[in-house]
Each structure stands twice: as C-alpha cells, then as structure tokens.
N, C-alpha and C positions, 0 to 999 in steps of 0.2 A: 808299442813298445820299441821300435826303433827311434819314433821320435821323440819319445823320453830319453833315451841312450845318448842321443845328439845332444841333448836338451842340456844334459848335466856334463858332457865335455864341454860345452861351452861355458859350463858355471865354473868349470874347473878353471877354465882362461879367466875369470872375469874375478877369480876368488884369489889363483896363482898370482897375477902380476902385484896388486899391491901386496902379497905377502913377500913377494920375494924383495921387498925395500927392506922388512925387518927379519928375514931371514936368510942366511946364508949359508945355501945346505946343497952340495955336490947332485941332487935330483931336481932342484927348482932352477932353473935358468935365472942368469943375473935379470933382474928389474927390465934392463936398455934392450935384451933380447926378445921383448915380449911383443914390439911395436916398431914400425918402420920410422917413426918421427914425424910421419907427414902429416898427423892431426896432433895436435897438444890434448897431453894426456886427458885432460880434463873433459876435453868433448867427448877423445875418445870411449871414456868409461862411461859418461851420459849415454852414450849411444848404446854401448853394451848391453847398458842397464835397461832399455828401451827394447833393444832385439831380445834378450833373455827373458823379459816381462813377455812379449810376441810369442815368444818358442813354449814357454811354458802354458799359456794359454791353447795356444794350437794343439800341443802336444797332449793336455787334458782333455780338451774337447774331442779328441779323434779317440781316446782310449775310452771315453764313457759316453762314445755313439751320439755326440752331440753336433759333432761338427760335420755339417752338412756338404756332401759333396758336389761336384762342379765341374763336369768337364771340360768347360770355358776354362776356369782357373785352374786347371791341373795341367792346361797342355801349356798355358801361358809360363807356369811355374817350372814343367820341364824344360822349356826353351831360355829363360831367365837362367836355371840352376847350373842348365847343361853348360853354357854361354858362360857364366861364373865359376862354373869347375875348371873347365876347358882355360879359360885366363889365368885361373889363379895355377892351375899346373905349367903353362907358358913361363909365367912367375918364375916359380920354381926354376924349372930349366935355363932359363937367362940367367938365375942367380946362380945357378953350379955351374953355367959356362960361362957366357961373353960380359957379364954383370956382376962376376966376383968382386967382395966388397963393397958391394952397393946396397943400405941397408933396406930400401925396397923391395928389391930382389933377393938378396940373400939373406935373409933373416927367416929361418924353418918354421920356427913356434909360429908367428902370425899365421904364416902361408897352412900350415896344418889345421889351424884354426879357421880360418876363411873355407878351407875344404870341408871340414866343419859343416860352415853355415852352409854350403852350396849342396850337402849331402841334405843337408834338413830339407831345402827348398828342391831337393829331387825326390826325395821319400815320397814330403806332403805332394808335389805333385802327382806321384803315382797312385797313393793315397786318392787323390780328388779325380784323376782319371778311371782309375779300377773301380773305385766306391760307383761314381758316378755311373760308368757304364752297367753294372751290375742292378742298380737300382731304375735304369731306363734301357728298357730293349730296343730303344731307336736310339740310344747313344747322345742323345741330344739333352744330358741332364744339363740346366742351368749354366 
C-alpha cells in the first residue's frame, strides 16, 4: 500500500511538470521549478518514465504477493535508500542556508520528489528484509 502511494506521488511529479507548461495556476509550481536544470528535460522525462514503470511493477508485485523477498537485496536497498535520503536532506539544508539561489540546491519541488524516491527504496528494502526474515527462520533468504 505504501509503495503504491509513493508511486502515485511520483506519477504526480511526472504529469505535473509538463502540465505546468500549459496550465498557469497558483497551486501548480511553474515549469522551471520542477527541475534543477542539470539534465535536459527530454532525458529527465525519459528517466522518470523508466523509474515510474519500475515502481509500478514493484508496487504491483508486492501488493499481489509476487515479489520474492530477498534479505540481501533488502539490506542493499536500505543502505542505498538511506544514503540517497540523507544526501537529499543535506542538499535541501544547503539550499536553505549557504547555497541559496543555486538551482541544484534551492529548488524544493525536485528535492521533495527525490525524498519520495528515496522513501520508495527504503520501504522496498524494509519489505524485502522483513518478508525475507519472516519466510526464512535462519534469516538467510536469497
């Protein structure tokens, strides 16, 4: 359920940025505020579609019980997700303090969605770790 919610949040991100090109509404941030500008938008959207597809498949497989738990994968996802989450928080703090005005550091919209992606990795890692341990009394699931 949480994986699906995080996937839904990321879907909002993928749909909202191009919508901001044609919709001028106070609740929708301007197109430029959705990215730091380090990656051309065409590449960004292509990567986002691939990430979204992987998230959809993972969330669906987890919700239907078809995602085979792997303690090793779970631990890896927890470490990668934790580093990603921490790095994003650091980037946000730097953008609010010493890097004010820098598009890479000071744009909260893309940073929020990086936190969504990091959270997805953490939740998926937790799923693998907990489900793997529950299904393997020795704690050595794949």
